[in-house]
gemmi code that builds the backbone of each chain (N, CA, C; Angstrom):
import gemmi

chains = {
    "A": [
        ("MET", (29.912, -23.684, 1.471), (31.183, -24.544, 1.591), (30.858, -25.352, 3.002)),
        ("LYS", (31.276, -26.662, 2.916), (31.200, -27.582, 4.300), (32.651, -27.446, 4.985)),
        ("ASN", (32.345, -27.813, 6.290), (33.812, -27.740, 6.903), (33.758, -28.912, 8.115)),
        ("ARG", (34.812, -29.157, 8.565), (35.018, -30.146, 9.843), (35.417, -29.684, 11.228)),
        ("LEU", (34.987, -28.280, 10.917), (35.396, -27.678, 12.257), (34.873, -28.125, 13.372)),
        ("LYS", (33.699, -28.608, 13.552), (32.931, -29.410, 14.543), (33.718, -30.699, 15.029)),
        ("VAL", (33.889, -31.135, 14.185), (34.651, -32.521, 14.297), (35.991, -32.447, 15.032)),
        ("LEU", (36.617, -31.518, 14.204), (37.856, -31.069, 14.762), (37.858, -30.476, 16.442)),
        ("ARG", (37.214, -29.858, 16.413), (36.925, -29.091, 17.782), (36.565, -30.293, 18.936)),
        ("ALA", (35.665, -31.228, 18.489), (35.365, -32.205, 19.432), (36.504, -33.139, 20.057)),
        ("GLU", (37.249, -33.281, 18.630), (38.445, -34.448, 19.096), (39.322, -33.639, 19.930)),
        ("ARG", (39.335, -32.644, 20.276), (40.273, -31.698, 21.091), (39.585, -31.450, 22.377)),
        ("ASP", (38.178, -31.664, 22.395), (37.311, -31.458, 23.522), (37.219, -29.941, 24.064)),
        ("TRP", (37.283, -29.147, 22.841), (37.194, -27.632, 22.868), (35.812, -27.234, 22.618)),
        ("SER", (35.185, -26.391, 23.657), (33.901, -25.481, 23.237), (34.199, -24.502, 22.392)),
        ("GLN", (33.102, -24.059, 21.838), (33.088, -22.938, 20.660), (33.735, -21.715, 21.479)),
        ("GLY", (33.393, -21.710, 22.753), (34.084, -20.417, 23.250), (35.758, -20.828, 23.149)),
        ("ASP", (35.968, -21.891, 23.672), (37.639, -22.228, 23.571), (38.275, -21.994, 22.425)),
        ("LEU", (37.446, -22.663, 21.223), (37.941, -22.248, 19.940), (38.203, -20.688, 19.415)),
        ("ALA", (36.757, -19.968, 19.793), (36.940, -18.467, 19.475), (37.959, -17.886, 20.345)),
        ("GLU", (38.142, -18.045, 21.607), (39.366, -17.583, 22.146), (40.735, -17.904, 21.479)),
        ("ARG", (41.328, -19.138, 21.113), (42.159, -19.435, 20.198), (42.531, -18.590, 19.107)),
        ("LEU", (41.184, -18.255, 18.360), (41.266, -17.643, 17.067), (41.410, -16.203, 17.378)),
        ("GLU", (40.882, -15.670, 18.249), (41.007, -14.301, 18.755), (39.509, -13.900, 17.986)),
        ("VAL", (38.396, -14.378, 17.746), (37.180, -14.147, 17.266), (36.344, -14.408, 18.075)),
        ("SER", (34.977, -13.725, 17.866), (33.717, -13.877, 18.736), (33.210, -15.310, 18.675)),
        ("ARG", (32.560, -15.823, 20.010), (31.850, -17.372, 19.692), (30.829, -17.501, 18.678)),
        ("GLN", (30.142, -16.257, 18.304), (29.380, -16.253, 17.418), (29.904, -16.706, 16.023)),
        ("SER", (31.160, -15.820, 15.564), (31.575, -16.241, 14.410), (32.148, -17.567, 14.218)),
        ("VAL", (32.363, -18.293, 15.323), (32.654, -19.678, 15.370), (31.598, -20.541, 14.938)),
        ("ASN", (30.380, -20.258, 15.551), (29.187, -20.779, 15.367), (28.738, -20.888, 14.007)),
        ("ALA", (28.815, -19.467, 13.391), (28.539, -19.291, 11.916), (29.314, -19.871, 11.109)),
        ("ILE", (30.441, -20.089, 11.360), (31.251, -20.866, 10.407), (31.238, -22.196, 10.423)),
        ("GLU", (31.083, -22.939, 11.725), (30.754, -24.323, 11.873), (29.457, -24.868, 11.063)),
        ("THR", (28.185, -23.786, 11.173), (27.118, -24.374, 10.419), (27.221, -24.100, 9.322)),
        ("GLY", (28.101, -23.413, 8.258), (28.184, -23.038, 7.191), (27.375, -21.938, 7.061)),
        ("LYS", (26.963, -20.951, 7.794), (26.192, -19.797, 7.673), (27.428, -18.666, 7.084)),
        ("TYR", (28.644, -18.875, 7.333), (29.653, -17.996, 7.239), (30.903, -18.702, 6.791)),
        ("ASP", (31.408, -18.131, 5.292), (32.576, -18.756, 4.921), (33.361, -17.620, 5.218)),
        ("PRO", (34.813, -18.053, 6.146), (35.608, -17.115, 6.397), (36.637, -16.820, 5.433)),
        ("SER", (37.059, -15.684, 5.581), (38.221, -15.157, 4.560), (39.397, -16.227, 4.820)),
        ("LEU", (40.218, -15.978, 3.655), (41.625, -16.810, 3.360), (42.367, -16.491, 4.697)),
        ("PRO", (42.512, -15.203, 5.132), (43.442, -14.974, 6.457), (42.856, -15.939, 7.336)),
        ("LEU", (41.652, -15.705, 7.588), (41.289, -16.583, 8.876), (41.221, -18.147, 8.574)),
        ("ALA", (41.102, -18.540, 7.393), (41.013, -19.996, 7.034), (42.517, -20.312, 7.364)),
        ("PHE", (43.170, -19.686, 6.981), (44.832, -20.122, 7.180), (44.916, -20.217, 8.674)),
        ("ARG", (44.475, -19.144, 9.420), (44.624, -19.180, 11.110), (43.862, -20.615, 11.445)),
        ("ILE", (42.844, -20.819, 11.192), (42.024, -22.109, 11.289), (43.077, -23.472, 11.340)),
        ("ALA", (43.587, -23.186, 10.114), (44.407, -24.610, 9.498), (45.445, -24.521, 10.401)),
        ("ASP", (46.116, -23.379, 10.616), (47.507, -23.371, 11.513), (46.907, -24.113, 12.964)),
        ("LEU", (45.988, -23.502, 13.513), (45.532, -23.953, 14.710), (45.552, -25.424, 14.790)),
        ("PHE", (44.718, -26.045, 14.001), (44.593, -27.410, 13.957), (45.816, -28.410, 13.291)),
        ("GLY", (46.684, -27.478, 12.668), (48.119, -28.179, 11.980), (47.626, -28.894, 11.233)),
        ("LEU", (46.547, -28.506, 10.115), (46.070, -29.175, 9.004), (46.284, -28.337, 7.760)),
        ("PRO", (46.275, -28.747, 6.468), (46.164, -27.956, 5.302), (44.599, -27.353, 5.025)),
        ("ILE", (44.499, -26.065, 4.665), (43.005, -25.625, 4.395), (42.127, -26.816, 3.991)),
        ("GLU", (42.181, -27.431, 3.011), (41.511, -28.489, 2.124), (41.216, -29.599, 3.177)),
        ("ALA", (41.764, -29.859, 3.980), (41.542, -31.000, 5.158), (40.063, -30.562, 5.976)),
        ("ILE", (40.059, -29.323, 6.352), (39.081, -28.608, 7.125), (37.922, -28.017, 6.154)),
        ("PHE", (38.045, -27.575, 5.248), (37.033, -26.821, 4.218), (36.775, -27.616, 3.071)),
        ("LEU", (35.419, -28.237, 2.557), (35.436, -28.855, 1.550), (34.289, -28.249, 0.732)),
        ("LYS", (34.625, -28.646, -0.565), (33.776, -27.997, -1.422), (32.244, -28.509, -1.503)),
        ("ASP", (31.123, -28.055, -1.771), (29.877, -28.661, -1.320), (29.812, -29.587, -2.625)),
    ],
    "B": [
        ("MET", (23.375, -20.555, 34.435), (23.340, -21.315, 32.891), (23.454, -20.138, 32.083)),
        ("PRO", (24.256, -20.118, 30.947), (24.366, -19.025, 29.780), (22.971, -18.902, 29.371)),
        ("THR", (22.270, -19.632, 28.849), (20.886, -19.543, 28.537), (20.095, -18.617, 29.201)),
        ("ASP", (20.119, -18.900, 30.662), (19.536, -17.892, 31.539), (19.904, -16.473, 31.497)),
        ("THR", (21.362, -16.512, 31.250), (21.967, -15.110, 31.609), (21.244, -14.409, 29.994)),
        ("ALA", (21.445, -14.924, 29.257), (21.270, -14.512, 27.669), (19.943, -13.854, 27.900)),
        ("ALA", (18.897, -14.739, 28.482), (17.201, -14.575, 28.342), (17.129, -13.245, 29.289)),
        ("SER", (17.811, -13.294, 30.419), (17.601, -12.378, 31.234), (18.337, -10.848, 30.910)),
        ("ALA", (19.245, -11.091, 30.166), (19.744, -9.819, 29.457), (18.969, -9.130, 28.456)),
        ("LYS", (18.327, -9.865, 27.564), (17.169, -9.806, 26.636), (16.405, -9.106, 27.252)),
        ("ARG", (15.567, -9.957, 28.284), (14.667, -9.058, 28.761), (15.132, -7.540, 29.520)),
        ("ALA", (16.230, -7.526, 30.081), (16.574, -6.212, 30.722), (16.575, -5.182, 29.382)),
        ("THR", (17.275, -5.553, 28.217), (17.327, -4.631, 27.154), (16.094, -4.373, 26.682)),
        ("SER", (15.085, -5.291, 26.615), (13.821, -4.976, 26.160), (13.082, -3.969, 27.019)),
        ("PHE", (13.358, -4.110, 28.348), (12.790, -3.220, 29.507), (13.114, -2.087, 29.379)),
        ("TRP", (14.527, -1.933, 29.332), (15.033, -0.488, 29.093), (14.711, 0.120, 27.807)),
        ("ALA", (14.625, -0.494, 26.729), (14.464, 0.227, 25.405), (13.098, 0.587, 25.508)),
        ("THR", (12.226, -0.016, 26.067), (10.578, 0.195, 25.995), (10.491, 1.239, 26.928)),
        ("ALA", (11.185, 1.493, 28.249), (11.041, 2.500, 29.046), (11.616, 3.722, 28.454)),
        ("PHE", (12.711, 3.994, 27.750), (13.230, 4.662, 27.077), (11.921, 5.404, 25.970)),
        ("ILE", (11.640, 4.574, 25.059), (10.613, 5.029, 23.912), (9.482, 5.378, 24.691)),
        ("LEU", (8.837, 5.108, 25.953), (7.821, 5.690, 26.514), (8.251, 6.836, 27.297)),
        ("GLY", (9.175, 6.849, 27.554), (9.824, 8.099, 28.606), (10.001, 9.533, 27.274)),
        ("MET", (10.243, 9.105, 26.050), (10.394, 10.069, 25.153), (8.907, 10.366, 24.729)),
        ("PHE", (8.112, 9.378, 24.383), (6.774, 9.537, 23.969), (6.130, 10.796, 25.143)),
        ("GLY", (6.383, 10.340, 26.347), (5.838, 11.046, 27.824), (6.471, 12.459, 27.836)),
        ("ALA", (7.515, 12.862, 27.241), (8.029, 14.100, 27.212), (7.496, 14.762, 26.024)),
        ("GLY", (7.609, 14.241, 24.896), (6.811, 14.704, 23.767), (5.486, 15.061, 24.184)),
        ("ALA", (4.720, 14.224, 24.852), (2.899, 14.518, 25.197), (3.157, 15.490, 26.003)),
        ("LEU", (3.891, 15.827, 26.997), (4.141, 16.855, 27.945), (4.267, 18.184, 27.005)),
        ("LEU", (5.182, 18.295, 26.088), (5.363, 19.314, 25.449), (3.934, 19.712, 24.416)),
        ("PHE", (3.439, 18.558, 23.922), (2.691, 18.912, 22.892), (1.140, 19.390, 23.492)),
        ("THR", (0.756, 18.866, 24.737), (-0.041, 19.472, 25.536), (0.189, 20.834, 26.339)),
        ("ASN", (1.185, 21.416, 26.301), (1.608, 22.522, 26.797), (1.542, 22.509, 28.154)),
        ("LEU", (1.768, 21.254, 28.759), (2.154, 21.144, 30.077), (3.529, 21.532, 30.717)),
        ("ILE", (4.327, 21.688, 29.689), (5.668, 22.257, 29.735), (6.142, 23.094, 28.671)),
        ("GLN", (6.691, 24.004, 28.779), (6.855, 25.066, 27.513), (8.218, 24.960, 27.021)),
        ("PRO", (8.320, 25.170, 25.764), (9.656, 25.133, 25.320), (10.410, 26.723, 25.429)),
        ("PRO", (11.285, 26.978, 25.369), (12.282, 25.757, 25.079), (12.911, 25.218, 26.072)),
        ("TRP", (12.785, 25.878, 27.304), (13.733, 25.150, 28.387), (13.009, 24.012, 29.185)),
        ("GLY", (11.788, 23.902, 29.160), (10.735, 22.531, 29.628), (11.266, 21.691, 28.762)),
        ("MET", (11.713, 21.856, 27.260), (12.173, 20.660, 26.569), (13.438, 20.054, 27.457)),
        ("ALA", (13.943, 20.442, 28.187), (15.265, 19.802, 28.985), (14.548, 18.651, 29.534)),
        ("VAL", (13.110, 18.385, 29.658), (12.657, 17.133, 30.459), (12.922, 15.891, 29.596)),
        ("MET", (13.405, 16.219, 28.271), (13.636, 15.152, 27.510), (14.892, 14.310, 27.623)),
        ("LEU", (15.887, 15.085, 28.363), (17.308, 14.601, 29.163), (16.985, 13.435, 29.950)),
        ("VAL", (15.639, 13.450, 30.638), (15.559, 12.551, 31.518), (15.355, 11.106, 31.046)),
        ("PRO", (14.431, 10.716, 30.114), (14.471, 9.672, 29.479), (15.620, 9.323, 28.821)),
        ("MET", (16.440, 10.216, 28.457), (17.656, 9.910, 27.529), (18.676, 9.285, 28.761)),
        ("LEU", (18.597, 9.430, 29.922), (19.173, 8.596, 30.950), (19.007, 7.081, 30.979)),
        ("LEU", (17.949, 6.822, 30.621), (17.511, 5.482, 30.307), (18.214, 4.775, 29.337)),
        ("LEU", (18.832, 5.432, 28.529), (19.762, 4.755, 27.526), (21.127, 4.134, 28.146)),
        ("ILE", (21.579, 4.524, 29.269), (22.530, 3.992, 30.023), (22.593, 2.737, 30.388)),
        ("PRO", (21.284, 2.470, 31.401), (20.940, 0.974, 31.411), (20.956, 0.119, 30.170)),
        ("MET", (20.035, 0.903, 29.334), (19.874, 0.003, 28.240), (21.060, -0.606, 27.342)),
        ("VAL", (21.934, 0.385, 27.177), (23.435, 0.089, 26.805), (24.305, -1.013, 27.547)),
        ("ARG", (24.134, -0.917, 28.869), (24.603, -1.575, 29.600), (23.968, -3.299, 29.563)),
        ("ALA", (22.682, -3.261, 29.471), (22.136, -4.298, 29.331), (22.233, -5.108, 27.960)),
        ("SER", (22.294, -4.393, 26.879), (22.638, -4.981, 25.659), (24.090, -5.168, 25.500)),
        ("GLU", (24.886, -4.814, 26.233), (26.494, -5.236, 26.267), (26.272, -6.844, 27.044)),
        ("ARG", (25.467, -6.810, 28.119), (25.395, -8.171, 28.680), (24.976, -9.278, 27.594)),
        ("MET", (23.788, -8.691, 26.877), (23.298, -9.522, 25.883), (24.132, -10.095, 24.974)),
        ("GLN", (25.069, -8.894, 24.383), (25.975, -9.398, 23.350), (27.114, -10.256, 24.066)),
        ("ARG", (27.399, -10.353, 25.365), (28.391, -11.059, 25.875), (27.823, -12.423, 25.920)),
        ("ALA", (26.603, -12.526, 26.305), (25.889, -14.120, 26.323), (25.843, -14.522, 25.362)),
        ("ALA", (25.418, -13.885, 24.026), (25.370, -14.352, 22.893), (26.538, -14.548, 22.168)),
        ("GLY", (27.522, -14.290, 22.677), (29.002, -14.506, 22.308), (29.318, -13.605, 21.198)),
        ("SER", (28.784, -12.342, 20.978), (29.144, -11.503, 19.865), (29.630, -10.075, 20.460)),
        ("ALA", (30.217, -9.872, 21.369), (30.599, -9.191, 22.274), (32.206, -8.764, 21.623)),
        ("SER", (32.685, -7.623, 21.702), (34.048, -7.647, 21.116), (34.313, -6.137, 21.637)),
        ("PRO", (35.723, -5.631, 21.863), (36.062, -4.405, 22.157), (35.764, -3.290, 21.587)),
        ("ALA", (35.687, -3.527, 20.160), (35.182, -2.536, 19.161), (33.862, -2.159, 19.366)),
        ("ALA", (32.766, -3.277, 19.332), (31.564, -2.960, 19.998), (31.067, -2.231, 21.098)),
        ("ALA", (32.215, -2.394, 22.185), (32.088, -1.769, 23.494), (32.245, -0.243, 23.528)),
        ("ARG", (33.332, -0.140, 22.386), (33.822, 1.402, 22.084), (32.710, 1.886, 21.271)),
        ("TYR", (31.970, 1.245, 20.562), (31.002, 1.787, 19.492), (29.938, 2.133, 20.579)),
        ("ASN", (29.568, 1.402, 21.136), (28.310, 1.642, 22.221), (28.590, 2.667, 22.694)),
        ("ARG", (29.738, 3.097, 23.563), (30.107, 4.133, 24.249), (29.897, 5.624, 23.490)),
        ("ARG", (30.870, 5.503, 22.238), (30.595, 6.459, 21.384), (29.360, 6.999, 20.955)),
        ("MET", (28.342, 5.960, 20.591), (26.963, 6.421, 20.353), (26.305, 6.781, 21.384)),
        ("LEU", (26.428, 6.519, 22.638), (25.912, 6.978, 23.857), (26.313, 8.459, 23.918)),
        ("ALA", (27.649, 8.891, 23.760), (28.084, 10.091, 24.087), (27.450, 11.188, 23.060)),
        ("ALA", (27.618, 10.482, 21.760), (26.751, 11.205, 20.714), (25.377, 11.534, 20.870)),
        ("SER", (24.790, 10.774, 21.243), (23.336, 10.605, 21.404), (23.206, 11.792, 22.352)),
        ("PHE", (23.833, 11.793, 23.349), (23.684, 12.913, 24.440), (24.059, 14.234, 23.794)),
        ("ALA", (25.060, 14.401, 22.918), (25.658, 15.635, 22.464), (24.562, 15.865, 21.551)),
        ("TYR", (23.629, 15.231, 20.708), (22.739, 15.308, 19.780), (21.597, 16.098, 20.488)),
        ("VAL", (21.158, 15.523, 21.648), (20.029, 16.211, 22.332), (20.408, 17.333, 22.993)),
        ("ILE", (21.470, 17.402, 23.357), (21.913, 18.522, 24.167), (21.966, 19.529, 23.265)),
        ("GLY", (22.759, 19.494, 22.300), (22.914, 20.363, 21.063), (21.549, 20.990, 20.331)),
        ("PHE", (20.417, 19.873, 20.248), (19.215, 20.160, 19.968), (18.436, 21.365, 20.835)),
        ("LEU", (18.505, 20.904, 22.377), (17.897, 21.678, 23.171), (18.490, 23.181, 23.069)),
        ("VAL", (19.739, 23.297, 22.931), (20.539, 24.558, 23.307), (20.115, 25.254, 22.110)),
        ("ALA", (20.099, 24.674, 20.634), (19.894, 25.499, 19.549), (18.245, 26.135, 19.497)),
        ("ILE", (17.428, 25.122, 20.123), (16.041, 25.539, 20.145), (15.960, 26.478, 21.264)),
        ("ALA", (16.668, 26.587, 22.329), (16.539, 27.320, 23.216), (16.887, 28.847, 22.723)),
        ("LEU", (17.939, 28.827, 22.028), (18.665, 30.217, 21.426), (17.704, 30.541, 20.192)),
        ("PHE", (17.043, 29.718, 19.485), (16.159, 30.143, 18.422), (15.164, 30.604, 18.545)),
        ("VAL", (14.172, 30.003, 19.459), (12.969, 30.203, 19.508), (12.781, 31.663, 20.328)),
        ("ASP", (12.088, 32.529, 19.813), (11.131, 33.828, 20.161), (12.547, 34.899, 19.990)),
        ("ARG", (13.408, 34.656, 19.240), (14.389, 35.666, 19.092), (14.637, 35.734, 17.664)),
        ("GLU", (15.016, 37.148, 17.138), (15.230, 37.330, 15.917), (16.827, 37.066, 15.448)),
        ("VAL", (16.951, 35.928, 15.061), (18.429, 35.796, 14.801), (18.726, 35.810, 13.418)),
        ("SER", (19.979, 36.416, 13.076), (20.275, 36.589, 11.508), (20.400, 34.977, 11.126)),
        ("LYS", (20.549, 35.293, 9.637), (20.811, 33.653, 8.922), (21.888, 33.235, 9.219)),
        ("PRO", (23.353, 34.074, 9.138), (24.325, 33.375, 9.595), (24.373, 32.665, 11.094)),
        ("VAL", (23.794, 33.275, 11.892), (23.616, 32.986, 13.322), (22.754, 31.264, 13.307)),
        ("ALA", (21.748, 31.367, 12.781), (20.698, 30.501, 12.496), (21.603, 29.508, 12.123)),
        ("ALA", (22.369, 29.456, 10.847), (23.372, 28.598, 10.439), (24.031, 27.974, 11.630)),
        ("MET", (24.853, 28.707, 12.384), (25.366, 28.376, 13.145), (24.709, 27.440, 14.247)),
        ("LEU", (23.649, 28.085, 14.276), (22.598, 27.204, 15.744), (22.249, 25.847, 14.953)),
        ("SER", (22.219, 25.668, 13.705), (21.902, 24.105, 13.037), (22.986, 23.327, 13.303)),
        ("LEU", (24.176, 23.939, 13.250), (25.209, 23.098, 13.383), (25.080, 22.321, 14.911)),
        ("LEU", (24.810, 22.805, 15.915), (24.876, 22.300, 17.289), (24.270, 20.934, 17.298)),
        ("PRO", (22.925, 20.766, 16.853), (22.684, 19.383, 16.922), (23.262, 18.489, 15.921)),
        ("THR", (23.691, 18.903, 14.647), (24.546, 18.076, 13.674), (25.673, 17.851, 14.229)),
        ("PHE", (26.486, 18.426, 15.122), (27.582, 17.784, 15.672), (27.338, 16.575, 16.503)),
        ("GLY", (26.333, 16.449, 16.927), (26.033, 14.880, 17.529), (25.706, 13.847, 16.438)),
        ("THR", (25.249, 14.325, 15.228), (25.011, 13.054, 14.344), (26.410, 12.838, 13.657)),
        ("PHE", (27.146, 13.970, 13.528), (28.502, 13.627, 13.010), (29.037, 12.719, 14.083)),
        ("GLY", (29.085, 12.703, 15.256), (29.605, 11.913, 16.188), (29.170, 10.352, 15.828)),
        ("MET", (27.741, 10.183, 15.666), (27.195, 9.006, 15.293), (27.758, 8.222, 14.241)),
        ("ILE", (27.994, 9.238, 13.178), (28.397, 8.481, 11.806), (29.766, 8.203, 12.093)),
        ("TRP", (30.468, 9.039, 12.938), (31.889, 8.580, 13.077), (32.104, 7.742, 13.937)),
        ("ALA", (30.986, 7.280, 14.915), (31.200, 5.720, 15.891), (30.951, 4.949, 14.818)),
        ("MET", (29.944, 5.019, 13.748), (29.956, 3.734, 13.056), (30.939, 3.498, 11.938)),
        ("ALA", (31.577, 4.498, 11.511), (32.523, 4.237, 10.692), (33.921, 3.832, 11.491)),
        ("ARG", (34.083, 4.370, 12.738), (35.145, 3.706, 13.581), (35.019, 2.221, 13.693)),
        ("TYR", (33.839, 1.904, 13.955), (33.359, 0.423, 14.311), (33.918, -0.455, 13.177)),
        ("VAL", (33.332, -0.049, 11.953), (33.850, -0.924, 10.779), (35.332, -1.059, 10.778)),
        ("ILE", (35.881, -0.009, 10.827), (37.493, 0.049, 10.903), (37.968, -0.546, 11.962)),
        ("GLU", (37.361, -0.802, 13.229), (38.093, -1.281, 14.426), (37.855, -2.586, 14.501)),
        ("GLU", (36.686, -3.017, 13.902), (36.310, -4.514, 14.413), (37.201, -5.561, 13.946)),
        ("SER", (37.761, -6.344, 14.731), (38.877, -7.156, 13.962), (38.135, -8.435, 13.735)),
        ("ASP", (36.882, -8.753, 14.360), (36.057, -9.864, 14.078), (35.495, -9.705, 12.610)),
        ("GLU", (35.986, -10.632, 11.669), (35.231, -10.278, 10.159), (33.827, -10.648, 9.884)),
        ("TYR", (33.478, -11.566, 10.821), (32.106, -12.053, 10.538), (31.080, -11.149, 11.427)),
        ("LEU", (31.420, -10.451, 12.391), (30.605, -9.268, 13.179), (30.656, -7.901, 12.286)),
        ("ARG", (31.774, -7.970, 11.672), (31.812, -6.745, 10.441), (31.096, -6.783, 9.387)),
        ("VAL", (30.844, -8.138, 8.737), (30.077, -8.235, 7.631), (28.727, -8.029, 7.871)),
        ("ARG", (28.386, -8.558, 9.109), (26.839, -8.471, 9.545), (26.397, -6.883, 9.826)),
        ("THR", (27.402, -6.305, 10.292), (27.125, -4.811, 10.509), (27.101, -3.989, 9.091)),
        ("VAL", (27.859, -4.306, 8.061), (28.191, -3.704, 6.981), (26.927, -4.268, 5.873)),
        ("ASN", (26.162, -5.304, 6.072), (25.180, -5.877, 5.506), (23.789, -5.097, 5.981)),
        ("ALA", (23.838, -5.056, 7.501), (22.775, -4.294, 8.091), (22.601, -2.764, 7.372)),
        ("ALA", (24.034, -2.293, 7.477), (24.165, -0.727, 7.079), (23.677, -0.617, 5.253)),
        ("LEU", (24.103, -1.566, 4.739), (23.626, -1.613, 3.416), (22.105, -1.672, 3.272)),
        ("VAL", (21.336, -2.486, 3.825), (19.876, -2.579, 3.752), (19.390, -1.061, 4.337)),
        ("ALA", (20.074, -0.557, 5.464), (19.703, 0.741, 6.170), (19.799, 1.513, 4.899)),
        ("THR", (20.864, 2.035, 4.063), (21.158, 2.823, 3.124), (20.018, 2.685, 1.687)),
        ("GLY", (19.852, 1.443, 1.504), (18.929, 1.068, 0.350), (17.468, 1.604, 0.718)),
        ("LEU", (17.108, 1.234, 2.082), (15.834, 1.653, 2.605), (15.781, 2.890, 2.353)),
        ("LEU", (16.643, 3.895, 3.129), (16.753, 5.188, 3.203), (16.396, 5.996, 1.604)),
        ("LEU", (17.062, 5.289, 0.917), (17.126, 5.911, -0.539), (15.969, 5.754, -1.458)),
        ("ALA", (15.219, 4.470, -0.982), (14.065, 3.966, -1.773), (13.106, 4.967, -0.958)),
        ("THR", (12.920, 4.651, 0.351), (11.890, 5.471, 0.976), (11.859, 7.226, 0.615)),
        ("GLY", (13.226, 7.556, 0.864), (13.277, 9.269, 0.448), (12.800, 9.513, -0.810)),
        ("THR", (13.340, 8.800, -2.097), (12.891, 9.112, -3.177), (11.293, 8.835, -3.316)),
        ("PHE", (10.832, 7.900, -2.894), (9.440, 7.550, -2.678), (8.420, 8.754, -1.925)),
        ("TRP", (9.045, 9.255, -0.893), (8.267, 10.106, -0.230), (8.643, 11.467, -0.944)),
        ("GLY", (9.757, 11.845, -1.551), (9.780, 12.913, -2.269), (8.969, 13.220, -3.206)),
        ("PHE", (8.504, 12.172, -4.140), (7.429, 11.899, -5.204), (6.068, 12.216, -4.447)),
        ("LEU", (5.753, 11.647, -3.622), (4.590, 11.634, -3.015), (4.403, 13.408, -2.258)),
        ("THR", (5.421, 14.078, -2.225), (5.614, 15.566, -1.522), (5.258, 16.185, -2.974)),
        ("THR", (5.807, 15.985, -3.929), (5.754, 16.595, -5.289), (4.430, 16.535, -5.797)),
        ("PHE", (3.608, 15.471, -5.393), (2.398, 15.227, -6.240), (1.278, 15.907, -5.162)),
        ("GLY", (1.863, 16.267, -3.950), (1.031, 16.768, -2.856), (0.226, 15.699, -2.234)),
        ("VAL", (0.691, 14.376, -2.024), (-0.098, 13.301, -1.517), (0.300, 13.395, 0.266)),
        ("ALA", (1.637, 13.749, 0.150), (2.356, 13.505, 1.688), (2.939, 14.710, 1.923)),
        ("PRO", (2.920, 15.143, 3.618), (3.474, 16.351, 3.575), (5.039, 16.293, 3.598)),
        ("HIS", (5.672, 17.802, 3.693), (6.966, 17.934, 3.806), (7.573, 17.211, 4.773)),
        ("VAL", (8.885, 16.450, 4.687), (9.353, 16.015, 5.922), (10.826, 16.674, 5.992)),
        ("PRO", (11.022, 17.360, 7.128), (12.700, 17.930, 7.208), (13.421, 16.922, 6.920)),
        ("MET", (14.858, 17.326, 6.262), (15.708, 16.694, 6.072), (16.430, 15.772, 7.063)),
        ("TRP", (16.625, 16.542, 8.466), (17.189, 15.938, 9.604), (16.839, 14.218, 9.699)),
        ("ALA", (15.581, 13.910, 9.357), (15.107, 12.881, 9.321), (15.646, 11.490, 8.921)),
        ("VAL", (16.739, 12.211, 8.032), (17.496, 11.013, 7.326), (18.244, 10.112, 8.225)),
        ("VAL", (18.726, 10.746, 9.470), (19.538, 9.981, 10.343), (18.616, 8.867, 11.208)),
        ("PRO", (17.672, 9.372, 11.728), (16.814, 8.363, 12.398), (16.175, 7.474, 11.488)),
        ("THR", (15.843, 7.654, 10.271), (15.179, 6.878, 9.366), (16.437, 5.901, 9.140)),
        ("TRP", (17.538, 6.184, 8.878), (18.677, 5.115, 8.716), (18.895, 4.154, 9.655)),
        ("ALA", (18.582, 4.922, 10.911), (18.771, 4.049, 12.077), (17.744, 2.891, 12.258)),
        ("VAL", (16.661, 3.181, 11.744), (15.369, 2.394, 11.883), (15.800, 1.358, 11.025)),
        ("GLY", (16.425, 1.842, 9.615), (16.728, 0.895, 8.352), (17.893, -0.257, 9.027)),
        ("LEU", (18.817, 0.185, 10.066), (19.760, -0.596, 10.557), (19.260, -1.663, 11.214)),
        ("GLY", (18.178, -1.094, 12.102), (17.492, -2.297, 12.778), (16.990, -3.531, 12.092)),
        ("ILE", (16.356, -2.883, 10.815), (15.670, -3.835, 9.802), (16.423, -4.707, 9.334)),
        ("GLY", (17.968, -4.093, 8.900), (19.171, -4.515, 8.439), (19.482, -5.782, 9.589)),
        ("GLN", (19.536, -5.578, 10.730), (19.862, -6.993, 11.634), (18.948, -7.935, 11.683)),
        ("LEU", (17.591, -7.432, 11.577), (16.479, -8.481, 11.115), (16.596, -9.221, 10.305)),
        ("VAL", (17.140, -8.791, 8.970), (17.154, -9.301, 7.633), (18.446, -10.289, 7.905)),
        ("ASN", (19.500, -10.014, 8.363), (20.670, -10.878, 9.249), (19.966, -12.136, 9.712)),
        ("LYS", (19.014, -11.725, 10.470), (18.588, -12.816, 11.433), (17.881, -13.919, 10.736)),
        ("VAL", (17.058, -13.300, 10.114), (16.039, -14.156, 9.062), (16.681, -14.811, 8.075)),
        ("ARG", (17.859, -14.436, 7.445), (18.615, -15.031, 6.464), (19.643, -15.904, 7.064)),
        ("GLY", (19.695, -15.868, 8.357), (20.471, -16.918, 9.014), (22.058, -16.523, 9.106)),
        ("ALA", (22.151, -15.118, 8.421), (23.801, -14.809, 8.307), (24.260, -14.351, 9.656)),
    ],
}
model = gemmi.Model(1)
for chain_id, residues in chains.items():
    chain = gemmi.Chain(chain_id)
    for i, (resn, *xyz) in enumerate(residues, 1):
        res = gemmi.Residue()
        res.name, res.seqid = resn, gemmi.SeqId(i, " ")
        for name, pos in zip(("N", "CA", "C"), xyz):
            atom = gemmi.Atom()
            atom.name, atom.element = name, gemmi.Element(name[0])
            atom.pos, atom.b_iso = gemmi.Position(*pos), 0.0
            res.add_atom(atom)
        chain.add_residue(res)
    model.add_chain(chain)
structure = gemmi.Structure()
structure.add_model(model)
structure.setup_entities()
């Protein structure tokens, strides 16, 4: 699954560590999600969507 | 620089891990060559065990630098360390009480429990980590590695069993399952790395 996490993060001038702290996950998790190595669970996807104030489908895209 | 910190923590972890392995081999060599005598001479094994403390601290620094540290992982490291010490101490006490003594079977069974308690501690620490880890990605990585370890243990155990049945390989005591599983866990973590998971 593709995602726009890196772009959204860059728009806010957040580092991976900043985003990880806001999501209460490890920096490695943010990196794995951003690079498409790991697809988050639905609860974590909702947390990400809430943080950016966007619907899930505006962040995560089908391949 | 974070990269320097990560590299230095990695070097420190490798250093202490190598020192621990060499220390254990050294203690084994002293016993094997009868330079020290069991059972109490075996207490020399406790010395390299102390090297696990700086090793765990260095690996925690490495986890922090790599962005994979978590409170659950820190608790796991401490529990595993305590369980490892409990295992070695239990093992030494059991051997010391068993060697050169005519012990009854019920007493021998009780002595067998002494090192086993440490092993139970390790299994409990692993189970608690999977339950307590709130970071789902780190949890998935651990569960993947544990599945690889379990698969390898079952496959190796079955193959070795038949090698024993057909007289090709010597009998291996059943307590070898935990160290074998731990090796499998390391391989599982390598598999995670190779798969980019």
